[in-house]
C-alpha positions in Angstrom: 70.9 30.6 41.7 72.4 31.8 38.6 70.9 34.1 36.0 73.9 34.5 34.0 72.4 33.7 30.4 68.6 35.0 31.0 69.4 38.2 28.4 72.2 36.5 26.4 72.2 35.4 22.6 68.1 35.2 22.9 65.8 37.4 21.1 65.6 39.2 24.3 69.0 40.6 23.0 68.2 41.4 19.6 67.8 45.1 18.1 64.6 44.1 16.8 63.0 42.6 20.3 64.9 45.7 21.6 63.4 48.3 19.7 59.8 46.9 19.3 59.8 46.6 23.4 61.0 50.7 24.1 58.6 51.1 21.7 55.8 49.7 24.0 57.8 51.6 26.9 57.8 55.0 25.4 54.1 54.8 24.3 53.1 53.9 27.5 55.2 56.6 29.3 56.1 60.3 28.9 59.4 59.6 29.0 61.9 63.1 27.6 65.7 63.4 27.6 65.4 65.2 31.3 63.8 61.7 32.9 65.3 59.9 35.2 65.2 56.1 35.0 65.4 52.9 36.7 65.9 49.6 35.5 65.4 46.8 38.3 67.0 43.0 37.6 68.5 44.6 34.4 70.8 42.0 33.2 73.0 43.5 30.6 71.6 47.0 30.7 71.1 46.5 26.9 66.9 47.8 26.6 67.6 50.8 28.8 70.8 51.8 27.2 68.5 51.7 23.7 66.0 53.8 25.7 69.0 56.5 26.7 70.0 56.6 23.3 66.7 56.8 21.9 65.5 60.2 23.8 69.6 60.9 24.3 68.9 61.3 28.1 70.7 63.8 30.5 71.4 61.6 32.9 73.1 58.1 32.3 70.1 55.3 33.0 70.5 53.5 36.5 70.4 49.6 35.8 70.6 47.4 39.3 71.2 43.4 39.1 72.7 40.7 41.4 75.1 39.6 38.3 78.0 41.5 37.3 77.8 41.3 33.7 81.5 41.6 32.0 79.4 43.2 29.0 77.2 45.3 30.3 76.3 48.5 28.4 77.9 51.3 28.6 75.2 53.5 28.3 73.8 52.7 32.2 75.0 53.1 35.4 75.2 49.6 36.6 75.0 49.0 40.1 75.9 45.4 41.1 73.6 45.7 44.3 70.2 44.8 45.8 67.3 46.7 45.3 66.2 47.6 48.7 69.9 48.4 50.0 70.5 51.1 46.4 66.9 52.1 47.6 67.7 52.8 50.9 70.6 55.1 50.0 69.4 56.9 47.3 67.8 60.1 46.4 67.2 60.6 43.2 63.4 60.7 42.1 62.4 58.4 38.7 60.5 58.9 35.9 60.2 55.3 35.1 60.9 52.2 37.2 61.1 49.0 35.2 61.0 45.6 36.6 61.1 43.3 33.4 60.6 39.5 34.5 62.1 39.1 37.7 59.3 40.0 40.3 58.5 36.2 40.1 61.7 35.8 41.8 60.8 37.1 44.7 58.1 36.7 47.7 55.0 38.0 48.1 56.2 40.1 50.8 59.3 41.2 49.7 57.1 42.6 46.8 54.7 44.5 49.0 58.2 46.3 50.3 60.0 47.4 47.4 56.6 48.3 45.5 56.3 50.6 48.3 59.6 51.8 49.1 60.0 52.4 44.9 56.5 54.5 45.2 58.9 57.0 47.6 61.2 57.4 45.3 59.2 58.3 42.2 58.4 62.1 40.4 54.8 62.8 40.9 54.0 61.5 37.5 56.3 58.6 37.9 55.3 55.0 36.7 56.8 51.3 37.8 56.4 48.7 35.0 56.5 45.4 36.0 56.2 42.5 33.3 56.0 38.9 34.1 55.2 36.3 31.2 51.4 35.7 30.6 50.0 33.6 32.5 47.4 33.3 30.8 48.5 32.7 26.4 52.0 31.7 27.5 53.3 30.3 23.9 57.2 29.4 25.0 58.2 26.4 23.2 59.3 23.8 26.1 60.0 19.7 26.3 57.8 17.6 29.1 59.6 18.6 32.0 60.2 22.2 30.9 56.2 22.9 30.8 55.9 20.9 34.0 58.0 23.8 35.3 56.9 26.7 33.5 53.3 25.5 34.5 54.2 26.3 38.3 56.5 29.2 37.5 53.1 31.2 36.0 50.5 29.9 38.4 52.5 31.6 40.9 53.5 34.6 38.0 49.2 34.6 38.7 49.1 35.0 42.3 51.7 37.9 42.1 49.5 39.3 39.5 46.6 39.4 41.6 48.4 40.2 44.4 50.0 43.4 43.0 46.9 44.6 42.0 45.1 44.3 45.3 47.8 46.2 46.6 47.0 49.1 43.7 44.3 48.7 42.5 44.0 51.6 40.7 47.0 50.2 38.3 46.8 49.8 34.6 47.1 46.6 33.0 48.5 46.2 29.2 49.7 43.3 27.2 53.3 43.4 25.2 53.9 40.8 22.0 57.1 39.6 20.4 56.8 37.0 17.1 60.0 35.5 17.6 61.6 33.3 15.0 64.0 31.4 15.7 66.1 28.2 14.5 65.9 24.9 16.8 69.1 24.7 16.6 69.9 28.3 18.3 66.9 27.2 20.4 68.6 24.2 21.7 71.6 26.3 22.4 69.4 28.8 24.2 68.2 25.4 26.7 71.8 24.5 27.1 72.1 27.8 28.4 69.7 27.5 30.7 68.1 30.9 29.0 65.5 30.6 31.0 64.9 30.6 34.8 62.6 27.4 35.5 66.1 25.5 33.5 68.5 26.6 36.2 68.5 23.4 38.5 68.0 20.9 35.9 70.6 18.4 35.5 72.8 17.5 32.0 71.1 14.5 31.5 67.5 16.4 31.7 68.5 19.3 30.0 69.9 16.7 27.2 66.6 14.5 27.4 64.8 17.7 26.8 66.4 18.8 23.7 65.8 15.7 22.4 62.1 16.0 23.0 62.4 19.2 21.1 63.4 17.8 18.4 61.2 16.0 17.8 58.7 18.2 18.8 59.2 21.6 16.5 60.5 22.1 13.0 63.6 23.5 11.8 62.3 26.9 12.8 60.0 27.5 15.5 58.0 30.2 15.3 56.1 31.7 18.3 54.8 35.0 20.2 56.4 36.0 23.0 53.9 37.3 25.4 54.3 39.6 27.9 51.2 41.3 31.0 52.5 44.9 31.8 51.1 46.5 35.1 51.8 50.2 35.6 51.3 51.5 38.8 51.1 55.5 38.9 52.2 57.4 41.6 49.1 59.6 41.9 
C-alpha cells in the first residue's frame, strides 16, 4: 500500500489546518520546551515540525513513517522504520505520542501490542493521542464507490475505537473539527492523487468515473467539516 499522498497538497498540509490542530493538541496536553514528542505515521512531519517551533522544543520531535518522503520537515528527527522496531531500541521517555489517522492500517492484535509498548515509553504524565475520522458524523466529499469503501473503513474505525476503549477504559474522548473550503478542481486533483487510503487500490477507470460523479454532485466550491475523534490514553 502506498501512502505517499495522504498529507501532500491537501488541507491537511495547510498552515491554517496545522495551526488549528496544534492548538487542539496543546489545549489537551501539558507541553513545554522540554517535552519529548513522538509522531507515529508522521507523513512529512509538518504537524509536529510546526509544534516544535511553537513550543521552541529543546529536542527535535521524532517522526516515524514507512515512506521516506523527500520533502519531510527538517524540524523533526525522521525515522524510516516500523514503530515496534523503533520502540524495541528506544530509550527516550515521551510526553506526547501522536497517532493521527493511521491506526486503521493495523490489525487489532498489532494495536494492542503497539499501545502496550508505547505506555512503557511514556513519562509519568505522558499521553497517547489516537485520532481517526469520526465514524458517526463524517462529511468527506465522495462518489458512489468511494462512499462504499469509506463506509466499510469507518465501520472498522468504530470497532478499533471500541477495542481501544475496552483496553483502556479510563481513556478520554475528544473531538476535533476543521472547516474545509476547497475548489472542486483541487479536490478532483486530490482524488487523482489518491489522497485517502480507500482510493489507493482503485483503477484509473474507477477514479475518472468518480471524478465525473463529483462534478455532477458538487458545486464549484466544496465546503465541509473534517471531523476527527480523539482517544487520549494517559500513563497514570
